[in-house]
N, C-alpha and C positions, 0 to 999 in steps of 0.2 A: 240790690242788683250790683254786680261787679262793674268795674269801669269800662272794659271793652264792650260789654253787652249794652250798657247805657248808651255808649257812643254809636253802636250799631243800630239801636232803636231810633235814635235821633236821625241818623242817616237814612234809614228806611222810610221815615216819614216825609223825607224830602224828595223821594223818588216817585215818578209817575209810572203808568203802565208801559209806556214806550221805553222808558229807562230800564225797567226790569226785563223787558224782552231783549234789549240789547245786551245787558249784563249776562243773561242766561246764554245767549248766542255766543258771546266771547269766551264763556267758561266751558264750552264743549271740549272734551279731552281731559278735563279735570273732574267733571261730574257727568254720569251717564245721561244720554238723551232722554230715556224714559223717565228718569227721576226729574229732570229739568222740566219736562212737559207737564208734570203734575204740580209744579210749584206755581202758585198764584199770588203770593205775597213776598215782599222783599225780605221780611223777617225769616220766612222759610228758606229763602235762597241763602241768606247768611248762615243759617243753621247747617245747611248742606255743605257750605264751604268749610265751616268749622269741623264737621265730621271728617272731611277729607284732608284736614290739616292745612288748608289754604288760608285760613284766618286763625291767628293765634294771639294770645294775650299780649305778647311783646312784638308781634309782627303783623301789621296791617298793610304790608306793601301791596299784596295782590289786590286788595280792595281799592287802594289808592290808584294802582295802575288801571283798574277797570273804570273808575270814575274819570281818570285822565283820558282814556280811550274814547269814552262816550261824551267827552267835552263838558262834563259837569264840574268845571273848575271851581264854581261857587261853593259846592258842597265839599270839594277837596280842601279848599282853603279855610272855610269857616268852621268845619266840624272835624277835620283831620289834621289841620295845621300845616299843610304842605302846599307850596306854590307850584304854579306851572313850570317855572324855571328849575325848581328842585327836581321835579319829576323828569324833566328833559335831561338833566345831568345824570340822574340815576339810571335812566334807560340807555344811556350811552355805555354803561359798564357792561362788558361781555358777560352773558349768562344771567343778567339781572331780570330781564323781561320774562314774564310767564305766559302772556297771551300769545297764542299761535300766530305767526305772521300771515299764514293762509287765512285764518279766521278773521284777522283784522282787515285783510284785503277785502273780504266779502262785506264786512261792516262798512268800510269806506265806500264801496260801490253802492251799498244801500243808502248811504247818506247823500251821495252825489246824484243819484238817479232822479229824473224828473217824473212827474205824474204820467206824462205821455209815454216816456220810456218804460215805466212800470207796466202800463197797459199793453205796450208792444211785447214785452217779455211774456206776459200772460197769454197773449194771443198766439205767439209762436210756439209756446209750450202746451197749447191746448190739446194736442194729440198725445202728449207724453205724460202729463200729470192729471190726476183726477180733477174733474170739473169743480167738485166741492172744495178743493184746495185753492182754486183760482178765483174765488169770490172777490167782489170789489174791495172788501175790507182787508184782504190779504196784503201784507206788506212785502217788501222785497226780501226781508229776512225769512219770512214764511215761505216764499218761493224757493230761496236757496235751501232751506231745510227739506222741502219736498224733493228737490233735485238730488240732494244727498241721499235721501231714503231710496230714491229710484235708481241710484247708482250711476247717474250721469254727471255728477259733480264730486270732486274730491281733491285733496291736496296734490295728487299726481294725475289728476284727470280734469284739466281745465279747458280741454278742446271744445266742448259744447258751449261752455260759457263764452269763450273767445269768439266762436262763430256767431253767437247771438249778439254779443257786443259790437262785432264788426258790422252787423246789419243795422243795429239800433243807434249806436252812438260811438263815434271815433274816440271821444275823450274817455269813455269807459274802457275801451280796448287799450288805450295808452296806459291807464292805471295798472292793468294786468301785466302788460309788457314790462313796465318799470319794476313790478314785483318779481317777475321771472328773471329779469336782469340782475336784481339784487340777491335773490335767494335761490333761484332755480339752478344756477350753474355752479354754486359754491360747494366746495368740499369741506364740510365743517368737522372740526376735531374737538372732542370733549377734553377739557383740562382735567388734571388729576383731582383737583378740588371738586369739580362738578361730578366726576365719577363717584365720589364719596358722598354726594349729597343725599339726604334722606328721601325715601319714596314719597312721591306726591309733590315734590318741590323742584323737580328737574325743569330746566329751561328747555324751550322748544329748540330743535336742531337749527332753525334759522337764526337763532340768537347766540348759539354757542361759539366760543372763540378758541383759537389755538393758544397753547402755552408758549409758542414760538414768538419772539419779539416781532412787532409789525414790520420793521424795516429789514429783517434778516432775509437772506437769499432763500432759505427754506420756506419762509412764509409767503414770499412772492411766487415760488413754484407751486405751493399748495393752492393758492387762490386762483392760479391760472389753469388748474386742471379742470377738464370738462367732465361733468358727471356722466355716468353710464345709465342707459335705460335698464329698468328692472327686467331681469330675464331668469326667473327662478321657478316659474310654474311648470308643472308636468301634466300634460304636454305643454310645450311653449306656445303652441297655437296651431293653426291649420296651414299647411303648404298646399295651395291649390295649383294644380298643373293642368293647363288647357293645351292639349296636344293634338294638333290637326295634321293628319298625314295624307289622307286620300281626298283629292279634290275632283273626283269623278262627277259628283253632282253639279259642280260649277261648270265643268266642261260641257255637260249635257244641257245645262240650262241656257247658256248663251254662247253664241259663236265667237264673240270677242274674247272669251275666257278659255279658248282652246289651248292656249299656251301656259295655263296654270297647271304646272306639273304636280304630281304627288311629291310630298316632302320626304323622300327616302332618306333614312338616317335619323329622323326625328325621334324614333323610339330609343335610339342609343342615348340621346340627350335626356329623354324622360327617365330612363333607367338610372342614369347618373344622378339626376336631381332627386329621385326617390331614395336612392341609397344614402346620399349625403344628408338630406334633411331628416331622414329617419334617425341617423346618428346624432343629429342636433336636437332630437326629441320633439319633432313636429309630427302631427298627424297628417298623413299623406292622403290627398283626394285628387285622383287623376281622372280627367274627362277627355275622351278621345273622339276626334272627328265630329265636332259640334257645328251645327249651322249657326248663323248669326243670331237667330232668335233663341236658340238653345244656349249660346254663350251668355246672352243677357239674362236668361232665366237662372242659369247656374250662378252667375255672379250675384244676382239679386238674392238667391237663396242663402249665400254666405254673408251677404250684407245684413240680412235679417236674423242671422244666427246670433246667439248670445255669446259674446267673447269675454264676458266679465271676468272669468277665472283664467284667462289666457293673457300672455304678455306681448304677443306679436301676431302679425298676419303676413304671410308670404304668398305671392301669386306669380307663377311662371307661365308666360305666354309663348307658345311655339306655333307659329302659323305664318302664312303669307299675309301681306298687307300692302298698303300704299300710304301716301302722305297723310299722317294723322289717323289712319284707320287700320283695323285688322280684319281679315276676311274669315267668315265662316266657311265651312266646306261646301256650301251652296253658292259661294262667290258673292254673297251679300256682305256689306260693310258694317262694322261696329266701331265707332270712335273710341280710340284708346282712352281719351279724356273721360268718356262716359264710364269706363270700367274703373279707372283709378278714383274718380270723384265719388263713386258709390261708397267709398270707405272713409270719407271725411268724417270729422267728429259730428257734424250735423246730420249726416246720412246714416252713420253707424255709431251710435252713442257708446256702445260697449268697447269700441276701439279708440275712443278719444284719448289723446295723450300718449298713445302707444304707437310703436313704429309699424308702418305699413310698407312692405317691400315688394317691388315689382321688378321682375327680370323679363325683358322682352327680346326674343331672338327674331329679328327681322331687319331688312334693309331700311335706310332712310332716304333712298334716292336711287338713281340709275348710274351715277358716275362711279368709275373705278379708280381707286386710290393708287397712284403710281409710287413705286419704290424709289429710293435714292441710294446712290452708291456709297455705303458706309460699311466699315468692317463690323461683322457680327460674330458672336461666338458659335452660332449654329444656324442652319437654314433647313427648313423642312418643306420641300416642295411637295405639292399635291396636285396632280393633273386631273383629279376627278372631283372637283368641288363645284358647287352651283350657287348662284346668288339667290337669296330670298327676295321677296318683293319689297316695295318702298315703305318707309315709315318716317314720321317726323317727331322731333323731340318735345314740342310744346304740349305735352300730355300729362304733366305732373301738376297736381293741385297746388295753389299758392299756400294752402294751409300747412302748418308744421307737421313734422313726424313722418314725412314720405321719403322714400328712396326709389328712384327709377334707374335701373341698370340697363343701358342700351348696348346692343351688339356693335354699333358702329357710329361714326360721326354723321351729322346731318348731310344729306345729299349723296351719300355713298352706299354702296352695296356691302353686304356681309356674306360670308361663305359657309357652306354646309357640305360636308363629305357624306355621300351615301353609305359609307362604311364606318366612319369614325365619329359621326355627329358634327355639330358646328364647332368652329374654332372657339367662339365665345363661351358657350355653355360648358364645353369640356374643360376649358381653362378655369372658369368660375368654380366648377365642382372640384377640380384638382386643388385649387388654393383654399377653398373652404375646408376641405378635408384635412389639409396639412397645417393650416394656420389657425383655425379655431381652437384646437387643443393648446396652442401657445398663447391664447388670450388676445390675439390680434383683433382690432376692430374692423368693421366691414369696409370702411373707406380705404384703409391700408391694404386690405385684401384686394379690393377692386383696382387699386394702383398696380399691384403685382399682376393682376389679370391683364391690364393694359399693356404692361411690359411684355408678357408672354405672347399675346396675340399680335402685337406690333412686329414681332420678330418673324412671324410666319409669312410665307410667300406663296402666292398662287401662280403656278407656271402655266403656259410658257411666257406670259407677259409681265412677270414680276409684280403682280397686283398685290396690294397690301390692305390691311384692315386695322382700324383703331377704335376700340370700344369707348363709350362715354357715359359716365354716371351723372345724374342730376339729383339733387336732394334738398329737402328742407328739414333735415334732422336737427334737433336741438341738443342732443346728447350723443355720446359714443354708443354705437350699436355693436355689442359683442355677443356672440352665440357660444355660451359655455357648453362643453361636451359632457361635463359631469353634472 
């Protein structure tokens, strides 16, 4: 028997069932899951690594890294002649590590979790995973594996996991946030040497380093760049438009709602939104004149839809409202928070980790914003605009990956022309149409929208309007035209 195989045999005899499970889990990405699931012995696992070129006669580094990751330092030192300190130095070398940072994150969580927290995970996932996979003997690694199979967990899909950890244990959530801070926002560059490395030995992107010197200006600029959300699917996702025009039902239902006028001009906004988001490769779904209950049912329908193959979700709400609420055409209220929260990672797993964008055309109060005497390049008076009803900003979930674009500041009205549509939606569509082909991100575009709307004036009292975005985006949101 040759020397490496004798050494592998000795190592295999030192490993227990739990060790083998951890080694297999950390090796995903190098060995197909189906093949790993069939492996029951450490010797077979080592054979599979050899077949993939991950273990070679003169190179046992991947095996050493695996043993280091699962904290079998005793085996590492006694049978492979490598100390903990040596491995720590090796893993500081850019491109040296082969274990995926994402997979190591999951392994760390499985090591840190308590028995009570594991039971809580299984309980909360009871409706999502097969009962036979949540038996008492199932480990946290087993749970992670089933979540990945179900499509509710992945390297770019940590939303559900974060939601669960937030409910179960703050220390677990902190581990994920530290991982995201270290790897999620970095723009990694493969060096020339790494580009030329043989197949099967590439380092994971999280460990790749730039060929630029660490202290150079270029390196600093590179590391400060914020990564962009993936936006390559066709279609990109659904653009849901809730367009309420006629409020006759509301006026007939209650005397106090007699002043709730029809929203003349809203179809101009809806048409502009459909035109622009079609160009941005979204599937358009417009619903007109919905009651409060119909709004809930419609939103729930899209919450339950499978967005697995889509990169984004957009919802545009055009209706009357009041503080924190939106009105159905029957005058009944629906909390805006209820609509946005329907698409959190916990409530809509297939959108976890993906951007959820809401644009709301409505006032946030009764006050009128007064203009100040400054010089402007242009003034566009419009003596036929109307205020929409009230709305409040505290409607965005605290979870990541949300953007809420509001037509105006809190406590103030926004304006709608019966002939030209609303100031906000028309400016939004104009800047999306012109800036997306140039690669501008959505926050830059919304800043330009603020600038345009702020220049408009409602005569005869020189009333003004200022839109306001709120967001928990983690990455740049860019809508490519091509």
